[in-house]
DODREN-931813 format. One record per residue (C-alpha): y, x, z; residue number from 1; residue in one letter. Coordinates in nm, 4 decimals, always signed. Each point is the difference from the previous one (the first is absolute). Layout:
% residues N
{{Y, X, Z}, NUM, A}
...
END
This chain:
% residues 262
{{-6.5521, +11.2702, -5.9781}, 1, X}
{{-0.0412, +0.2614, +0.2710}, 2, X}
{{-0.2701, +0.2353, +0.1190}, 3, X}
{{-0.0916, -0.2281, +0.2910}, 4, X}
{{-0.0622, -0.2920, -0.2350}, 5, X}
{{-0.2326, +0.2077, -0.2187}, 6, X}
{{-0.1872, +0.1303, +0.3017}, 7, X}
{{-0.0408, -0.3520, +0.1371}, 8, X}
{{-0.1219, -0.1633, -0.3213}, 9, X}
{{-0.2330, +0.2707, -0.1303}, 10, X}
{{-0.1607, +0.1837, +0.2923}, 11, X}
{{-0.3534, -0.1174, -0.0794}, 12, X}
{{-0.0103, +0.0797, -0.3708}, 13, X}
{{-0.2673, +0.2682, +0.0072}, 14, X}
{{-0.1418, -0.0554, -0.3497}, 15, X}
{{+0.1213, +0.2170, -0.2848}, 16, X}
{{+0.1980, -0.2800, -0.1693}, 17, X}
{{+0.1701, -0.0895, +0.3277}, 18, X}
{{+0.0912, +0.3617, +0.0651}, 19, X}
{{+0.1420, +0.0267, -0.3512}, 20, X}
{{+0.2255, -0.2974, +0.0692}, 21, X}
{{+0.1159, +0.1632, +0.3219}, 22, X}
{{+0.1055, +0.3245, -0.1671}, 23, X}
{{+0.1747, -0.1912, -0.2793}, 24, X}
{{+0.2027, -0.1913, +0.2601}, 25, X}
{{+0.0924, +0.3271, +0.1630}, 26, X}
{{+0.0947, +0.1578, -0.3321}, 27, X}
{{+0.2094, -0.2932, -0.1219}, 28, X}
{{+0.1834, -0.0053, +0.3338}, 29, X}
{{+0.0337, +0.3802, +0.0143}, 30, X}
{{-0.1918, +0.0088, +0.3296}, 31, X}
{{-0.1389, +0.3498, -0.0318}, 32, X}
{{-0.1368, +0.0190, +0.3562}, 33, X}
{{-0.2057, -0.3163, -0.0501}, 34, X}
{{-0.1278, +0.1332, -0.3297}, 35, X}
{{-0.1040, +0.3303, +0.1547}, 36, X}
{{-0.1876, -0.1832, +0.2754}, 37, X}
{{-0.2208, -0.1735, -0.2561}, 38, X}
{{-0.0142, +0.2325, -0.3017}, 39, X}
{{-0.2820, +0.2262, +0.1214}, 40, X}
{{-0.2271, -0.2904, +0.0906}, 41, X}
{{+0.0795, -0.1718, -0.3289}, 42, X}
{{-0.0850, +0.3133, -0.1991}, 43, X}
{{-0.3335, +0.0224, +0.1826}, 44, X}
{{-0.0758, -0.3642, -0.0806}, 45, X}
{{+0.0753, +0.0586, -0.3685}, 46, X}
{{-0.2589, +0.2782, -0.0097}, 47, X}
{{-0.2668, -0.2054, +0.1788}, 48, X}
{{-0.2942, -0.0918, -0.2289}, 49, X}
{{+0.0234, -0.3663, +0.1004}, 50, X}
{{+0.3425, -0.0160, -0.1641}, 51, X}
{{-0.0894, +0.1673, -0.3294}, 52, X}
{{+0.0638, -0.3180, -0.2030}, 53, X}
{{+0.3524, -0.0215, +0.1420}, 54, X}
{{+0.0816, +0.3698, -0.0328}, 55, X}
{{+0.2339, -0.0109, -0.3032}, 56, X}
{{+0.1986, -0.2887, +0.1434}, 57, X}
{{+0.0355, +0.1613, +0.3418}, 58, X}
{{+0.0950, +0.3378, -0.1475}, 59, X}
{{+0.2741, -0.1768, -0.1934}, 60, X}
{{+0.1421, -0.1547, +0.3154}, 61, X}
{{-0.0174, +0.3339, +0.1806}, 62, X}
{{+0.1745, +0.1708, -0.2929}, 63, X}
{{+0.2936, -0.2418, -0.0002}, 64, X}
{{+0.0382, -0.0026, +0.3793}, 65, X}
{{-0.0218, +0.3786, +0.0243}, 66, X}
{{+0.2588, +0.0409, -0.2742}, 67, X}
{{+0.2464, -0.2386, +0.1652}, 68, X}
{{-0.0270, +0.1976, +0.3256}, 69, X}
{{-0.0005, +0.3481, -0.1572}, 70, X}
{{-0.3554, +0.0818, +0.1059}, 71, X}
{{-0.0431, +0.2631, -0.2709}, 72, X}
{{-0.3528, +0.1127, +0.0879}, 73, X}
{{-0.1431, -0.3511, -0.0138}, 74, X}
{{+0.1909, -0.0768, -0.3190}, 75, X}
{{-0.1584, +0.3004, -0.1707}, 76, X}
{{-0.3495, -0.0867, +0.1221}, 77, X}
{{+0.0149, -0.3709, -0.0864}, 78, X}
{{+0.1615, +0.0605, -0.3380}, 79, X}
{{-0.2512, +0.2730, -0.0784}, 80, X}
{{-0.2797, -0.2542, +0.0482}, 81, X}
{{+0.1683, -0.2848, -0.1886}, 82, X}
{{+0.0933, +0.2117, -0.3001}, 83, X}
{{-0.3720, +0.0517, -0.0653}, 84, X}
{{-0.0330, -0.3664, -0.0961}, 85, X}
{{+0.0334, -0.0090, -0.3767}, 86, X}
{{-0.1763, -0.3282, -0.0675}, 87, X}
{{-0.1454, -0.2991, +0.1784}, 88, X}
{{-0.2967, -0.2256, -0.0722}, 89, X}
{{+0.1678, -0.3336, -0.0661}, 90, X}
{{-0.2993, -0.1848, -0.1438}, 91, X}
{{-0.0340, -0.2100, +0.3147}, 92, X}
{{+0.2184, -0.0938, +0.2955}, 93, X}
{{-0.1793, +0.2316, +0.2403}, 94, X}
{{+0.1607, +0.1199, +0.3227}, 95, X}
{{+0.0064, +0.3660, -0.1143}, 96, X}
{{+0.1624, -0.1017, -0.3316}, 97, X}
{{+0.2694, -0.2052, +0.1724}, 98, X}
{{+0.0654, +0.2758, +0.2540}, 99, X}
{{+0.0265, +0.2581, -0.2772}, 100, X}
{{+0.2666, -0.2127, -0.1648}, 101, X}
{{+0.1951, -0.0282, +0.3247}, 102, X}
{{-0.0287, +0.3741, +0.0583}, 103, X}
{{+0.1343, +0.0697, -0.3492}, 104, X}
{{+0.2811, -0.2453, +0.0738}, 105, X}
{{+0.1018, +0.1964, +0.3089}, 106, X}
{{-0.0251, +0.3235, -0.1988}, 107, X}
{{+0.2410, -0.1439, -0.2547}, 108, X}
{{+0.2362, -0.1070, +0.2796}, 109, X}
{{+0.0049, +0.3526, +0.1403}, 110, X}
{{+0.0450, +0.1636, -0.3403}, 111, X}
{{+0.2750, -0.2461, -0.0853}, 112, X}
{{+0.1891, +0.0738, +0.3212}, 113, X}
{{+0.0034, +0.3756, -0.0620}, 114, X}
{{+0.0274, -0.0195, -0.3816}, 115, X}
{{-0.3300, +0.1858, -0.0351}, 116, X}
{{-0.0901, +0.1421, -0.3404}, 117, X}
{{-0.3432, -0.1680, +0.0233}, 118, X}
{{+0.1481, -0.3506, +0.0329}, 119, X}
{{-0.0460, -0.0959, -0.3663}, 120, X}
{{-0.3710, +0.0889, +0.0169}, 121, X}
{{-0.0460, -0.2087, +0.3144}, 122, X}
{{+0.2012, -0.2846, -0.1502}, 123, X}
{{-0.2272, -0.0065, -0.3055}, 124, X}
{{-0.3113, -0.0085, +0.2204}, 125, X}
{{+0.1454, -0.2747, +0.2186}, 126, X}
{{+0.0912, -0.2094, -0.3031}, 127, X}
{{-0.3532, +0.0363, -0.1373}, 128, X}
{{-0.1510, -0.1051, +0.3328}, 129, X}
{{+0.2213, -0.3096, +0.0123}, 130, X}
{{-0.0808, -0.0869, -0.3628}, 131, X}
{{-0.3743, +0.0255, +0.0633}, 132, X}
{{+0.0151, -0.1956, +0.3257}, 133, X}
{{+0.2188, -0.2704, -0.1531}, 134, X}
{{-0.2810, -0.0727, -0.2461}, 135, X}
{{-0.2440, -0.0299, +0.2905}, 136, X}
{{+0.2402, -0.2289, +0.1866}, 137, X}
{{-0.0249, -0.2589, -0.2767}, 138, X}
{{-0.3632, -0.0640, +0.0919}, 139, X}
{{-0.0215, +0.1245, +0.3591}, 140, X}
{{+0.2599, -0.2071, +0.1845}, 141, X}
{{-0.1539, +0.0795, +0.3398}, 142, X}
{{+0.1554, +0.3469, +0.0095}, 143, X}
{{+0.3336, -0.0895, -0.1552}, 144, X}
{{+0.1856, +0.0226, +0.3324}, 145, X}
{{-0.1191, +0.3593, +0.0406}, 146, X}
{{+0.0785, +0.0914, -0.3593}, 147, X}
{{+0.3520, -0.1342, +0.0541}, 148, X}
{{+0.0528, +0.2955, +0.2316}, 149, X}
{{-0.0846, +0.2441, -0.2798}, 150, X}
{{+0.2805, -0.1495, -0.2091}, 151, X}
{{+0.2333, -0.0099, +0.3000}, 152, X}
{{-0.0600, +0.3702, +0.0654}, 153, X}
{{+0.0864, +0.0717, -0.3641}, 154, X}
{{+0.3181, -0.2056, +0.0351}, 155, X}
{{+0.0916, +0.1946, +0.3129}, 156, X}
{{-0.0612, +0.3294, -0.1813}, 157, X}
{{+0.2247, -0.1192, -0.2825}, 158, X}
{{+0.2794, -0.0609, +0.2479}, 159, X}
{{-0.0363, +0.3342, +0.1751}, 160, X}
{{+0.0097, +0.1797, -0.3362}, 161, X}
{{+0.2644, -0.2272, -0.1560}, 162, X}
{{-0.2456, -0.0626, -0.2833}, 163, X}
{{+0.1280, -0.3177, -0.1634}, 164, X}
{{-0.2739, -0.0016, -0.2628}, 165, X}
{{-0.2792, -0.0001, +0.2583}, 166, X}
{{+0.1809, -0.2640, +0.2043}, 167, X}
{{+0.0240, -0.2452, -0.2891}, 168, X}
{{-0.3622, +0.0531, -0.1037}, 169, X}
{{-0.1330, -0.0498, +0.3521}, 170, X}
{{+0.2233, -0.2989, +0.0670}, 171, X}
{{-0.1494, -0.1709, -0.3052}, 172, X}
{{-0.3500, +0.0972, +0.1159}, 173, X}
{{+0.0683, -0.1534, +0.3400}, 174, X}
{{+0.1033, -0.3264, -0.1650}, 175, X}
{{-0.3270, +0.0009, -0.1964}, 176, X}
{{-0.1891, -0.0476, +0.3263}, 177, X}
{{+0.1042, -0.3656, -0.0209}, 178, X}
{{+0.0958, -0.0729, -0.3620}, 179, X}
{{+0.2735, -0.2605, -0.0537}, 180, X}
{{+0.1374, +0.0648, +0.3506}, 181, X}
{{+0.3041, +0.2025, +0.1027}, 182, X}
{{-0.0312, +0.2978, +0.2331}, 183, X}
{{+0.0760, -0.1990, +0.3155}, 184, X}
{{-0.2611, -0.2635, -0.0815}, 185, X}
{{-0.2484, +0.2734, -0.0870}, 186, X}
{{+0.0537, +0.1736, +0.3333}, 187, X}
{{-0.0652, -0.3236, +0.1848}, 188, X}
{{-0.3089, -0.0959, -0.2033}, 189, X}
{{-0.1924, +0.3290, +0.0018}, 190, X}
{{-0.0572, -0.0113, +0.3767}, 191, X}
{{+0.1041, +0.3617, +0.0392}, 192, X}
{{-0.0995, +0.2057, +0.2990}, 193, X}
{{+0.3236, +0.0781, +0.1881}, 194, X}
{{+0.2267, -0.2156, -0.2234}, 195, X}
{{+0.3158, +0.0780, +0.2002}, 196, X}
{{-0.0482, +0.3711, -0.0571}, 197, X}
{{-0.0698, -0.0570, -0.3699}, 198, X}
{{+0.3099, -0.2168, -0.0338}, 199, X}
{{+0.2144, +0.2676, +0.1654}, 200, X}
{{-0.1148, +0.2596, -0.2525}, 201, X}
{{+0.0569, -0.2347, -0.2945}, 202, X}
{{+0.3468, -0.1088, +0.1131}, 203, X}
{{+0.1251, +0.3485, +0.0788}, 204, X}
{{-0.1329, +0.1455, -0.3241}, 205, X}
{{+0.1668, -0.2835, -0.1899}, 206, X}
{{+0.3241, +0.0897, +0.1774}, 207, X}
{{-0.0335, +0.3620, -0.1120}, 208, X}
{{-0.0032, -0.1202, -0.3602}, 209, X}
{{+0.2687, -0.2663, +0.0571}, 210, X}
{{-0.2592, -0.2634, -0.0925}, 211, X}
{{+0.1870, -0.2914, +0.1546}, 212, X}
{{-0.2287, -0.2617, -0.1550}, 213, X}
{{-0.3075, +0.1352, +0.1778}, 214, X}
{{+0.1904, +0.0420, +0.3265}, 215, X}
{{+0.1239, -0.3582, -0.0198}, 216, X}
{{-0.3476, -0.1377, -0.0689}, 217, X}
{{-0.1524, +0.1897, +0.2918}, 218, X}
{{+0.2852, -0.0600, +0.2425}, 219, X}
{{-0.1442, -0.3011, +0.1808}, 220, X}
{{-0.3729, +0.0556, -0.0443}, 221, X}
{{-0.0703, +0.1418, +0.3461}, 222, X}
{{+0.0286, -0.3420, +0.1629}, 223, X}
{{-0.3073, -0.1134, -0.1963}, 224, X}
{{-0.2316, +0.2694, +0.1327}, 225, X}
{{-0.2373, -0.0659, +0.2894}, 226, X}
{{+0.0580, -0.3748, -0.0007}, 227, X}
{{-0.2955, -0.1754, +0.1644}, 228, X}
{{-0.1593, +0.3427, +0.0500}, 229, X}
{{-0.3132, +0.0406, +0.2077}, 230, X}
{{-0.0288, +0.2521, +0.2799}, 231, X}
{{-0.1269, +0.2747, -0.2323}, 232, X}
{{+0.3012, -0.0277, -0.2285}, 233, X}
{{+0.2385, -0.0162, +0.2941}, 234, X}
{{-0.1504, +0.3264, +0.1259}, 235, X}
{{+0.0815, +0.1556, -0.3382}, 236, X}
{{+0.3542, -0.1329, +0.0257}, 237, X}
{{+0.0469, +0.2060, +0.3166}, 238, X}
{{-0.0575, +0.3094, -0.2141}, 239, X}
{{+0.1629, -0.1291, -0.3171}, 240, X}
{{+0.3408, -0.0765, +0.1519}, 241, X}
{{+0.0588, +0.3441, +0.1562}, 242, X}
{{-0.1152, +0.1710, -0.3200}, 243, X}
{{+0.2477, -0.2049, -0.1999}, 244, X}
{{+0.2812, +0.0744, +0.2450}, 245, X}
{{-0.0741, +0.3720, +0.0101}, 246, X}
{{-0.0161, +0.0158, -0.3789}, 247, X}
{{+0.3306, -0.1856, -0.0244}, 248, X}
{{+0.1457, +0.2577, +0.2375}, 249, X}
{{-0.1143, +0.2826, -0.2266}, 250, X}
{{+0.1367, -0.1615, -0.3156}, 251, X}
{{+0.3385, -0.0254, +0.1696}, 252, X}
{{+0.0000, +0.3761, +0.0550}, 253, X}
{{-0.1367, +0.0658, -0.3496}, 254, X}
{{+0.2648, -0.2035, -0.1784}, 255, X}
{{+0.2791, +0.1453, +0.2140}, 256, X}
{{-0.1189, +0.3488, -0.0910}, 257, X}
{{-0.0087, -0.0864, -0.3692}, 258, X}
{{+0.3557, -0.1356, +0.0152}, 259, X}
{{+0.1156, +0.3183, +0.1743}, 260, X}
{{-0.1578, +0.2164, -0.2702}, 261, X}
{{+0.1624, -0.2032, -0.2731}, 262, X}
END
């Protein structure tokens, strides 16, 4: 995927979530110029009162993107805000509660990548959030596709930190979203937002841990997504596919770097 493709597909994404996707693409593809073109506007959108419910989530995306592109000032600012989150109200599946979980997930990803001393504290908080939300998911099936992203972020953090314990716990939690089903069937049944992107994270993290069973189960799932999709879902696919491809690109660099270090 090249700069021209990103600029063609995403020029009209002016909302804060759309901008966050744009800077993640740029970061995963190491397109620093594209990132710099959007980062200031994105930071302004994060601070806008209308986006207060999304703030933790968006700060998490900014933190990861800034780290991948060595934007030290923004890393320090975003991390300084996210580190203030020491708990989250998980009594209901509210938007702020879900976004707090995603923000903590990105914080764990960042701390795992740099082997931060605070990682174990963040890991404990993330595990508690997932435990609390998993209880809610048993009765509130409407939000299960969104909660699946909380678990997926924890799985991604486990891979970045090479935390096998967290990986196994979160993999089992993911399977609990559809009891009696394997991970591939679960991914297809939960109607996840951006399933191709989610699958890419799950497969690549499984590869990090040499989890060939999970990789094999997920290998052919992508062909089942977006079948008989309406126009709204097809519009999401236009954003889902590039995100998945850009993320795959980053994992290739990440795993090559790990092999070099070893």
